[in-house]
VOGU-3710 file (C-alpha; in Angstrom, 3 decimals, decimal comma):
1> mnsanvnpsr> 25,748/-12,724/-44,249  28,143/-12,504/-41,305  27,057/-8,977/-40,436  23,409/-10,041/-40,608  24,110/-12,816/-38,123  25,964/-10,558/-35,680  23,657/-7,549/-35,498  20,555/-9,362/-34,202  22,642/-10,989/-31,490  24,103/-7,639/-30,477
11> sltitdiqqf> 20,652/-6,014/-30,476  19,247/-8,806/-28,352  22,038/-8,404/-25,798  21,385/-4,665/-25,470  17,671/-5,317/-25,095  18,313/-7,877/-22,374  20,413/-5,352/-20,462  17,709/-2,714/-20,810  15,067/-5,148/-19,607  17,217/-6,102/-16,633
21> llrgrafial> 17,722/-2,460/-15,649  14,024/-1,684/-16,006  12,925/-4,674/-13,926  15,482/-3,945/-11,233  14,882/-0,215/-11,174  13,449/-0,180/-7,653  16,443/-2,003/-6,178  18,865/0,206/-8,111  16,999/3,311/-6,911  17,154/2,051/-3,311
31> ilvlivftsl> 20,932/1,557/-3,485  21,432/5,006/-5,024  19,230/6,694/-2,414  21,098/4,968/0,425  24,456/5,987/-1,025  23,413/9,628/-1,479  21,907/10,097/1,985  24,701/8,203/3,737  27,280/10,454/2,078  25,337/13,616/2,965
41> apqflspeni> 24,452/12,498/6,513  26,856/9,889/7,985  24,419/9,200/10,851  21,693/8,278/8,372  22,229/4,527/8,845  22,633/4,679/12,619  20,767/1,927/14,516  18,292/4,428/15,958  17,481/5,913/12,572  17,154/2,482/10,962
51> vimskhvain> 14,522/1,557/13,557  12,570/4,749/12,845  12,797/4,264/9,086  11,695/0,638/9,378  8,521/1,691/11,174  7,732/4,238/8,470  8,472/1,732/5,718  6,205/-0,833/7,399  3,264/1,573/7,320  3,724/2,436/3,650
61> allaigmtfi> 4,430/-1,190/2,726  1,194/-2,411/4,318  -0,822/0,085/2,287  1,185/-0,721/-0,846  0,566/-4,461/-0,468  -3,183/-3,910/-0,575  -2,779/-1,413/-3,407  -0,755/-3,960/-5,405  -3,702/-6,354/-5,599  -5,916/-3,561/-6,927
71> iltggidlsv> -3,452/-2,200/-9,485  -2,751/-5,743/-10,715  -6,416/-5,855/-11,773  -6,036/-2,524/-13,569  -7,822/-0,561/-10,831  -6,836/2,134/-8,356  -7,816/2,980/-4,768  -7,688/6,601/-3,630  -9,526/5,952/-0,362  -6,822/4,095/1,585
81> gsivgltami> -5,548/7,161/3,449  -9,056/8,166/4,519  -9,821/4,639/5,707  -6,647/4,856/7,804  -8,004/7,974/9,496  -11,507/6,571/9,960  -10,391/3,309/11,559  -8,004/5,188/13,852  -10,889/7,372/15,021  -13,181/4,387/15,486
91> agglinegii> -10,591/2,605/17,623  -9,873/5,744/19,634  -13,570/6,349/20,249  -14,207/2,773/21,351  -11,356/2,972/23,852  -12,146/6,392/25,318  -15,942/6,518/25,006  -17,024/2,919/24,528  -20,342/1,999/22,924  -23,257/3,989/24,324
101> lpqfgiiayp> -26,469/1,958/24,689  -29,096/4,532/25,747  -31,935/2,032/25,650  -30,217/0,097/28,440  -28,687/3,110/30,133  -25,173/1,680/29,962  -21,855/2,232/28,180  -20,077/-0,901/26,975  -16,291/-0,862/26,689  -15,102/-3,612/24,327
111> htwlivvisl> -11,925/-5,518/25,069  -8,844/-4,346/23,163  -8,773/-7,369/20,879  -12,444/-6,801/19,992  -11,688/-3,160/19,165  -8,999/-4,350/16,761  -11,431/-6,798/15,144  -14,151/-4,143/14,792  -11,725/-1,667/13,216  -10,360/-4,236/10,776
121> algtlmgais> -13,881/-5,306/9,856  -14,874/-1,689/9,207  -11,891/-1,098/6,928  -12,625/-4,314/5,048  -16,272/-3,290/4,662  -15,317/0,127/3,262  -13,112/-1,545/0,686  -15,825/-4,058/-0,177  -18,327/-1,240/-0,725  -15,942/0,394/-3,195
131> gfiitrfnva> -15,525/-2,908/-5,001  -19,291/-3,456/-5,092  -19,929/0,005/-6,551  -17,259/-0,547/-9,194  -18,540/-3,966/-10,259  -22,301/-3,600/-9,755  -22,737/-0,142/-11,281  -19,734/-0,173/-13,613  -18,272/2,950/-12,023  -14,642/3,772/-12,820
141> pfiatlgmly> -12,369/2,823/-9,866  -10,918/6,337/-9,792  -14,356/7,912/-9,282  -15,703/5,273/-6,878  -12,687/5,396/-4,576  -12,467/9,195/-4,820  -16,013/9,314/-3,503  -15,137/6,834/-0,766  -12,163/9,036/0,133  -14,512/11,907/0,979
151> vargfaglrn> -17,039/9,656/2,705  -14,449/8,043/4,981  -12,713/11,334/5,747  -16,046/12,967/6,521  -17,076/10,193/8,912  -13,653/10,413/10,568  -14,277/14,074/11,274  -17,833/13,498/12,454  -16,748/10,796/14,890  -15,527/13,401/17,390
161> ngytfanivg> -16,533/16,686/15,729  -13,050/17,064/14,270  -11,272/16,693/17,614  -8,540/14,241/18,524  -9,023/11,245/20,790  -6,055/11,711/23,096  -4,392/9,289/25,505  -6,129/6,174/24,156  -4,602/3,774/26,664  -7,817/2,512/28,269
171> kpelgntgfe> -8,415/1,686/31,908  -7,611/-1,560/33,749  -11,028/-1,673/35,418  -12,677/-1,522/31,982  -10,490/-4,263/30,502  -9,502/-2,213/27,454  -5,818/-1,535/28,123  -2,819/-2,623/26,055  -3,707/-0,924/22,779  -0,398/0,971/22,737
181> ilgagsflgi> 1,517/-2,323/22,627  0,557/-2,773/18,970  2,671/0,223/17,963  5,315/0,272/20,698  5,754/-3,428/21,496  8,433/-5,641/20,017  9,351/-9,296/19,595  13,000/-10,350/19,446  13,896/-6,678/19,428  11,824/-5,980/16,298
191> nysiwimgif> 8,780/-3,710/16,437  5,405/-5,417/15,965  4,596/-3,226/12,956  7,599/-4,682/11,121  6,519/-8,235/11,983  3,018/-7,435/10,720  4,479/-6,096/7,483  6,493/-9,288/7,050  3,473/-11,516/7,695  1,260/-9,549/5,306
201> alvayivttr> 3,962/-9,600/2,627  4,475/-13,358/2,992  0,757/-14,090/2,780  0,375/-11,749/-0,209  3,327/-13,408/-1,950  1,818/-16,867/-1,454  -1,590/-15,691/-2,668  -0,221/-14,040/-5,816  2,197/-16,818/-6,767  0,718/-20,060/-5,447
211> lpfgrhvysi> -3,065/-19,777/-5,292  -5,696/-19,696/-8,065  -6,991/-16,380/-6,722  -3,636/-14,778/-7,506  -3,754/-16,073/-11,057  -7,251/-14,640/-11,402  -6,018/-11,229/-10,256  -3,244/-11,227/-12,853  -5,552/-12,474/-15,598  -8,084/-9,698/-14,975
221> ggneraaels> -5,367/-7,086/-15,305  -3,892/-8,763/-18,360  -7,132/-9,160/-20,302  -10,403/-8,796/-18,458  -12,561/-10,141/-21,280  -10,371/-13,205/-21,731  -10,389/-13,796/-17,976  -14,186/-13,695/-17,920  -14,438/-16,147/-20,816  -12,051/-18,499/-19,018
231> gvrlartkii> -14,365/-18,658/-16,003  -12,907/-16,016/-13,676  -15,619/-14,413/-11,541  -14,767/-10,778/-12,144  -17,111/-9,138/-9,645  -16,202/-11,398/-6,745  -12,463/-11,125/-7,412  -12,558/-7,333/-7,626  -14,619/-6,999/-4,454  -12,123/-9,202/-2,646
241> vysisgfcsa> -9,090/-7,198/-3,788  -10,697/-3,916/-2,670  -11,582/-5,595/0,623  -7,938/-6,619/1,025  -6,895/-3,019/0,479  -9,415/-1,839/3,064  -8,154/-4,432/5,548  -4,541/-3,300/5,069  -5,606/0,336/5,482  -7,419/-0,456/8,719
251> mvgliiasql> -4,337/-2,202/10,080  -2,260/0,883/9,309  -4,819/3,062/11,097  -4,575/0,876/14,196  -0,765/0,889/14,142  -0,504/4,669/13,808  -3,083/5,322/16,527  -1,233/2,884/18,766  2,149/4,483/18,096  0,831/7,993/18,787
261> vaahpatgds> -1,509/6,853/21,592  -3,953/9,223/19,935  -6,346/9,292/16,995  -6,815/12,313/14,734  -9,332/12,547/11,857  -6,594/13,761/9,477  -4,479/10,663/10,066  -3,414/9,067/6,788  -3,788/12,224/4,708  -2,207/11,653/1,252
271> felnaiaavv> -0,994/8,172/2,238  -2,563/6,818/-0,944  0,003/8,724/-3,024  2,943/7,083/-1,250  1,309/3,665/-1,638  0,720/4,143/-5,367  4,270/5,445/-5,802  5,713/2,393/-4,030  3,675/-0,008/-6,153  4,539/1,613/-9,481
281> lggtslaggr> 8,180/2,145/-8,557  8,305/-1,530/-7,614  7,444/-2,536/-11,166  3,685/-3,072/-11,072  2,058/-1,778/-14,240  -0,758/0,733/-13,837  -2,452/-1,043/-16,725  -2,576/-4,214/-14,621  -1,430/-7,758/-15,176  2,246/-7,238/-14,328
291> gsiggtliga> 3,987/-6,793/-10,973  5,044/-8,515/-7,766  4,816/-8,170/-3,999  8,611/-8,264/-3,729  8,926/-5,302/-6,062  6,317/-3,416/-4,054  8,287/-3,945/-0,835  11,438/-2,563/-2,437  9,416/0,377/-3,755  8,086/1,019/-0,246
301> fvigvlgdgl> 11,640/1,045/1,076  12,640/3,581/-1,592  9,753/5,915/-0,716  10,346/5,496/3,038  14,103/6,041/2,862  13,636/9,007/0,534  11,121/10,661/2,857  13,164/10,158/6,026  16,383/11,198/4,280  14,875/14,463/3,111
311> vmlgvssfwq> 13,606/15,182/6,624  17,026/14,453/8,132  18,682/16,828/5,669  16,232/19,546/6,634  14,638/19,794/3,197  11,492/21,936/3,124  8,218/20,005/3,253  7,197/21,748/0,031  10,306/20,528/-1,761  9,624/17,072/-0,361
321> qvikgavivf> 6,261/17,112/-2,130  7,916/18,256/-5,351  10,503/15,475/-5,175  7,963/12,764/-4,357  5,733/13,962/-7,178  8,666/13,830/-9,575  9,445/10,286/-8,415  5,861/9,191/-9,155  5,932/10,740/-12,644  9,330/9,193/-13,351
331> aviidqvqar> 8,122/5,776/-12,175  5,089/5,955/-14,495  7,298/6,968/-17,422  9,622/4,029/-16,774  6,594/1,733/-16,564  5,431/2,918/-19,981  8,912/2,438/-21,435  9,000/-1,121/-20,090  5,542/-1,888/-21,480  6,473/-0,637/-24,945
341> mqekialqkq> 9,729/-2,574/-24,885  7,923/-5,794/-23,983  5,428/-5,214/-26,804  8,320/-4,693/-29,202  10,030/-7,901/-28,073  6,783/-9,866/-28,384  6,267/-8,507/-31,902  9,819/-9,436/-32,888  9,286/-12,985/-31,618  6,052/-13,306/-33,599
351> qaik> 7,805/-12,116/-36,768  10,672/-14,525/-36,145  8,230/-17,447/-35,862  6,559/-16,467/-39,118
//
């Protein structure tokens, strides 16, 4: 009898430790990555390099925040990188070429703030279209967003026949200057892109943890049929989450174009892979229904630090792709292990009740 009383307790303790390690895997990975790169390159955590890394992390984190909403519903969005490129090209074209109105014989140059609004609205619309196709025609998210990836990238190339919009600083007499401040400006010594990341993360955290919409997102990913029976409006919720992703992608496009003071149609190429990696590494289940914004941020830091560390060490770009791919596969495997462990624990609790 004594051994029967001890073994379950011991097993439960081991399971708790395993669960703790699995849930904190992103933070543990971040610490390990920092230790490795700091030991290999002592200047890795220099103030200048930290600033550069923070900007890169902010870009990936913004995309990952939008991606988190989608993956929480059990979906996926492969179009985010292409939307980044399209919105960058739209903003660059509006600054350098304006809006041509041949019927009036004039060219209108929108104010900088209006250019930002137009670009954000376009990105949101692209996301909403993906959500509409998925919900209205019951198309798999992978296929719908893959199609949108090609559509957005194609329009980005058509915008200027594949050429770059260079020197997008505007002209004072046209009232469209100041665009570069978005990427180069700072407040209290912190770059605007980092502030934007913080604001987006805070809003996303409040939405997912405090508002009914957040509960609807989780419920759809947990059990879509049960969510529908409980009154959740599936179509509207899904369209909104894809719109959020499009909005975040558009913001990234604006930030990158502002930082480079140029817009290229290939901007954002493969960004969706880094965003998905950050989300999954941060603990969000690809099956939906489980995850957090905080975990996504840590995952974005891991991906950003890993990428910059490999560049600093002079690792080949091809090996960088191999390593990032391995990280994604490893993160998915860990996610599956965690899911199976939670199912096992739930089954044990049900048997204990019986």
